[in-house]
Every structure is written in structure tokens, then in C-alpha cells.
C-alpha positions in Angstrom: -0.1 0.0 0.3 1.6 3.4 -1.2 1.6 6.4 1.1 -2.1 8.2 -0.7 -3.5 4.8 -0.3 -2.8 4.9 3.4 -3.7 8.2 4.4 -7.0 7.8 2.3 -7.5 4.5 4.5 -7.2 6.2 7.7 -9.2 9.4 6.5 -12.2 6.9 6.1 -11.5 5.0 8.8 -11.4 8.2 11.3 -14.3 9.7 10.0 -16.4 6.2 10.1 -15.7 5.8 13.6 -16.5 9.3 14.4 -19.2 9.2 12.4 -20.4 6.1 14.7 -19.7 7.7 17.9 -21.4 10.8 17.1 -23.9 8.6 15.8 -24.5 6.4 18.8 -23.7 9.2 21.9 -25.8 9.1 25.0 -26.0 10.3 28.6 -24.3 7.2 29.5 -21.1 7.6 27.1 -20.5 10.9 29.2 -20.5 9.1 32.4 -17.5 7.5 34.0 -19.1 4.1 34.0 -21.3 4.6 30.7 -20.4 1.8 28.0 -20.6 3.0 24.1 -21.8 1.4 21.3 -18.8 -1.4 19.6 -17.8 -0.2 16.3 -17.3 -3.6 15.3 -20.2 -3.4 12.6 -18.7 0.0 11.4 -15.1 -2.1 10.4 -16.9 -5.0 9.4 -18.7 -2.2 6.6 -15.3 -0.9 5.9 -13.6 -5.2 5.3 -11.7 -4.9 7.7 -11.3 -9.1 7.7 -10.4 -7.9 4.1 -7.9 -5.4 5.1 -6.4 -7.8 8.1 -5.8 -10.3 5.2 -4.8 -8.4 2.1 -2.8 -5.9 4.1 -2.4 -6.9 7.6 0.2 -4.2 8.9 -1.2 -1.0 7.9 -5.1 -2.7 8.5 -3.8 -3.1 12.0 -1.4 0.0 12.5 -4.5 2.1 11.2 -7.3 1.0 12.6 -6.0 0.6 16.0 -4.7 3.6 16.1 -7.6 5.1 15.1 -9.8 3.1 17.7 -7.2 4.5 20.4 -7.2 8.2 18.8 -11.3 8.1 18.7 -12.2 6.6 21.9 -14.2 4.0 20.1 -14.3 0.4 20.5 -14.2 -2.7 19.0 -13.0 -6.7 19.4 -10.4 -6.1 16.8 -7.7 -8.2 18.9 -10.0 -11.4 18.3 -9.4 -11.4 14.9 -5.8 -10.2 14.4 -4.6 -13.1 17.2 -7.1 -15.8 15.5 -4.7 -14.5 11.7 -1.9 -14.6 13.7 -2.1 -18.1 14.8 -2.9 -19.2 11.0 -6.9 -19.3 11.9 -9.4 -17.3 10.1 -11.1 -15.1 11.7 -14.8 -14.9 11.8 -17.2 -12.3 13.5 -18.3 -14.8 15.6 -15.4 -16.0 16.8 -13.6 -14.9 20.4 -10.0 -15.3 21.4 -9.4 -16.8 25.1 -6.2 -14.1 25.5 -3.6 -15.0 28.5 -4.8 -14.3 31.8 -4.3 -10.3 32.8 -1.0 -9.7 32.8 0.7 -11.9 31.0 1.9 -14.3 28.0 1.1 -18.0 29.5 -1.5 -19.9 27.6 -5.1 -20.1 28.6 -4.9 -24.0 28.8 -7.3 -24.7 31.4 -10.2 -22.4 29.8 -8.7 -19.0 31.8 -8.1 -16.0 30.4 -9.1 -12.7 29.2 -11.4 -11.8 26.8 -13.1 -9.1 24.8 -16.4 -7.8 24.7 -16.3 -10.3 21.4 -16.7 -13.0 23.8 -20.3 -11.8 25.1 -22.0 -12.8 21.8 -19.5 -15.4 20.0 -20.7 -19.1 19.0 -17.4 -20.6 19.9 -14.3 -19.7 21.7 -10.8 -20.8 20.9 -8.8 -22.0 23.5 -4.8 -22.3 22.8 -4.0 -25.9 25.1 -0.1 -25.5 24.0 2.3 -24.5 21.6 1.1 -27.7 19.2 -3.1 -27.4 19.5 -6.0 -24.8 19.6 -9.4 -26.0 20.6 -12.7 -24.4 18.7 -15.1 -24.8 22.3 -19.0 -23.8 22.1 -19.4 -20.4 23.7 -22.2 -22.4 26.0 -19.5 -24.3 27.6 -18.2 -20.8 28.8 -19.1 -18.3 31.7 -18.0 -14.9 30.4 -18.2 -12.1 32.7 -17.1 -8.5 32.0 -14.9 -6.9 33.7 -15.8 -3.9 35.7 -12.1 -2.3 36.3 -10.3 1.1 35.9 -11.8 1.1 31.7 -15.1 -1.2 31.3 -15.6 1.1 28.4 -12.6 -0.9 26.4 -15.4 -3.9 27.0 -12.8 -6.5 28.6 -14.4 -9.7 29.9 -12.8 -12.6 31.8 -13.6 -15.7 30.1 -13.9 -19.4 32.6 -14.6 -23.2 30.8 -14.6 -26.0 33.1 -13.8 -28.7 30.1 -12.1 -27.5 27.1 -13.6 -30.1 24.8 -14.6 -29.2 21.4 -12.8 -29.8 17.9 -9.3 -29.9 17.9 -7.1 -27.1 15.5 -3.6 -28.4 14.6 -1.4 -25.0 15.5 1.9 -24.6 13.4 5.7 -24.7 15.1 5.7 -20.9 17.0 2.6 -20.0 16.3 1.4 -18.6 19.9 4.8 -16.5 20.0 3.4 -14.9 16.4 -0.3 -14.2 18.0 1.5 -13.1 21.3 4.0 -10.3 19.2 0.5 -9.6 16.5 -1.3 -8.8 19.7 2.3 -6.5 21.0 1.9 -4.6 17.8 -1.6 -3.9 17.6 -1.9 -2.3 21.7 1.2 -0.6 21.5 -0.9 1.6 18.6 -4.0 1.9 20.0 -1.9 3.1 22.9 0.0 5.6 20.6 -3.4 7.3 19.4 -4.6 7.5 22.4 -1.8 9.0 23.8 -1.7 11.6 20.5 -5.1 12.7 21.3 -4.3 12.7 24.6 -1.7 15.8 23.7 -4.2 17.2 21.6 -6.2 17.8 24.7 -3.6 19.4 26.4 -2.6 21.6 23.6 -5.8 22.5 22.8 -6.5 23.1 26.4 -3.3 25.0 27.1 -3.9 27.4 24.1 -7.5 28.1 25.4 -6.6 28.8 28.9 -4.6 32.2 29.9 -2.7 33.1 33.5 -1.2 36.6 33.7 -3.0 37.9 30.7 -1.7 35.1 27.9 -2.6 31.5 27.2 -0.4 29.4 29.0 1.0 28.6 25.7 3.0 30.6 26.3 4.5 29.2 28.9 8.0 27.3 28.4 7.7 25.2 31.2 4.2 23.7 29.7 5.8 23.8 26.4 8.5 20.9 27.5 5.9 19.1 28.7 4.1 18.8 26.4 7.3 18.5 23.9 8.2 15.5 25.8 4.9 14.1 25.4 5.1 14.1 22.0 8.7 12.7 21.8 7.8 9.4 24.0 5.3 8.9 21.3 7.2 9.4 18.7 9.9 6.8 20.1 6.8 4.1 20.3 6.0 5.0 17.2 9.6 4.5 15.3 10.1 1.1 17.3 6.5 0.1 16.3 7.5 0.8 12.5 10.9 -1.5 13.3 8.6 -4.2 15.2 6.5 -4.0 11.2 10.0 -3.9 9.1 11.5 -7.1 11.3 7.6 -8.7 11.4 9.4 -12.3 10.5 12.6 -11.9 11.0 13.6 -13.8 13.9 14.4 -10.8 15.5 10.4 -10.0 15.3 9.4 -11.2 18.4 11.4 -9.0 20.7 11.2 -6.3 18.6 7.5 -6.1 19.2 7.9 -7.3 23.0 10.2 -3.7 23.1 7.1 -2.0 21.0 4.9 -3.1 23.8 7.3 -2.4 26.0 8.3 1.2 24.8 4.8 2.0 24.2 3.5 1.3 28.0 6.3 3.1 29.2 5.9 6.6 27.3 1.9 6.3 27.5 2.7 6.8 31.3 5.1 10.1 30.6 2.3 11.9 28.1 0.2 10.9 30.9 2.0 12.7 33.4 2.7 15.5 31.4 -0.9 16.1 29.7 -2.4 15.7 33.0 -0.1 18.1 34.8 -0.6 20.5 31.7 -4.7 20.5 31.9 -4.5 21.1 36.1 -7.2 20.5 38.0 -9.7 19.4 34.8 -7.9 16.8 34.0 -9.0 14.9 37.1 -12.8 15.3 36.6 -14.8 13.1 34.9 -16.6 17.1 33.0 -13.5 16.5 30.5 -12.8 13.6 28.3 -9.7 13.2 29.0 -10.0 11.2 31.7 -11.4 7.9 29.0 -8.1 7.7 27.5 -6.0 7.8 30.4 -7.9 4.9 31.9 -8.0 2.9 28.1 -3.8 3.1 28.0 -3.6 2.0 31.8 -6.0 -1.2 30.7 -4.1 -1.8 27.6 -0.2 -1.5 29.3 -0.8 -5.0 31.0 -2.3 -6.5 27.9 0.6 -9.3 26.7 2.2 -8.4 29.1 3.5 -5.5 31.3 6.4 -2.5 30.5 8.3 -4.6 33.5 7.8 -7.8 32.9 8.1 -7.6 29.2 11.5 -5.6 30.5 12.6 -8.9 32.5 12.0 -11.4 29.6 14.3 -9.5 27.5 16.3 -9.3 29.9 16.3 -13.2 31.0 16.7 -14.0 27.6 19.8 -12.0 26.7 21.6 -13.5 30.1 20.6 -16.8 28.8 22.1 -16.1 25.4 24.8 -14.2 26.6 24.1 -12.6 23.7 22.8 -8.9 22.0 21.1 -9.2 18.7 21.1 -6.4 16.0 17.1 -5.7 15.7 17.4 -2.9 13.2 20.3 -1.7 10.6 20.5 2.0 11.4 
């Protein structure tokens, strides 16, 4: 996909998600625990699954980014994870993801899911590195997670007996799926972070103190600059993760990109909330939705701290430092 086509696709996805959010806006959406309408149908109309098959890197990067940037919600992780496992994604198939936070196999049928798990016809459970099972959804107990970001739609899944249709996996499929999930979550965090910076910038331009906009104060400009640097660094790491997707170092670049996204989100949250000052701590301002979204996503497929330990242990065990990208 060339640059012009990519820009057109991003604009199309952005406009469609914004229109969806405006069309389904309710009083509940403005409340702290309000759950907005899902945008899965909008993405289906745009040909999300076809995009994922034809141009996976652009499809995931654009759609995940715009979901985070527009504060809309869809269960794309099910499709991204299933496709990475080599299983054809479909609208009625939900995936049992690793327990939060972590990357271990949900072999016993216990793990985290998206909102799709509540309506899916089948659940995909990965038992081990070689085998997955398609389990009828009726065999599972699915409970919405009322945590820090209930709007995202995370669910807790438990299955007493994991029986169904066995599906063989290719070697390394689980690690590939974890890397795919980390890239998708990283893009969603970047999208949310960019909007957090935009909200803080808008506030800095509008808010006056001592007779002039606070955007003119050097200390606040530095905070916004540091936040932008953190986002751009994460974006660059995600580009590198896609460039090495099929290379041996692809698993590590995806892990580092996800860790950098989580660490960068903390920097962005700290600086933008300080710029927003008191209004940034209230539910009257939309900032808190993006902040809570990032707090939830930080733990998906491993937190920044756990990934750092994971990479460090790998380096100690191999006694080598691989060249991940050519500069």
C-alpha cells in the first residue's frame, strides 16, 4: 500500500469511527462507567477482515490507532490473534487471551477476552504450542470486567472442560500471535496518546493566566514536547517491529515496542495531565477515558516491567545482544 492509499484509508477509518461515535452518543457515554456502542459493525462495513488478510500491517496499524485516537471500541484483537495463529478470523469467533497481565497459554480455559466473547458462537482456546480447541460458547462463563476501563469491554472467561474441535498449530504460532497482539495494543496506545496530547495542547491554547495563554509558558511547552517525543519513539519502534515481523528478531522488536508504548504512555499521561491541571482530574473532561484505556492496555500481553524482565533474562541466558534493526 503506497503512502497516498494509506492516508486515504486512515482518513476513511477515522471519519467512519467518529461518525459512529456521534450517531450513538448517549448520556451514558459521558458518565465514568458508561459503555458506548461497539464499532465492530462499522469496521465490518469497511472490510476490516479483508484488509487484515490483504494488508495486515497497514490494517492493524491504522485501525488500532484510530480506535485509540477516537475513543471508540471494537473487538479487533480476536481477529488479529486468530489470524496470527493461522486460523481464519470471523465475527462469531472470540479468542481466550492470556490471563492479565501475562503471556501464558490459557490451557485450562481461563483467561481474558474482548466484549465479543459475550456474543460469540465459538471460543478459541490455545492449549499448548501445538494445539488449539474451538469450544462452543455455551460451555464458557463470560463475565464483564468492571475495572479501570470498563468501556474497553474486557471480559473474564472460564471454561470448566475444554472440549471441542481440535485445531493443529504451526510451530511458533503462539509466540507469533503474542507479537501480533503486542503490536496492535501498541498502536492503540499511540492513538490514545496522540489525542491526550491534542487535548492538553487545546487546553493550553485556550486557558489564560497572567493575561496570556499558558501555551506560551516554557515549562508547559517542554512537557508537551517530552510527551510528543515519547509518542514518536513508540511509533518508530512499532514501525521497526513491523519491518522485522517475519525475521527471527521480530518477537523481540514487538516486545520492546509494546514495553516502550506502555512506558511512553506513563510519560504522556503525567505531562498532559499536569498541563490540563484540575480539569484533567475530573470526569467532566474526556481526558480520563484515554488515560484509563492506556492503563488497561499496558497490561495486555505483558506489562512494561514484565517485558523488560523477559528480555533481560533472554539476554542473560543467550549471552548475546542481537542486532534488531539496521540504522
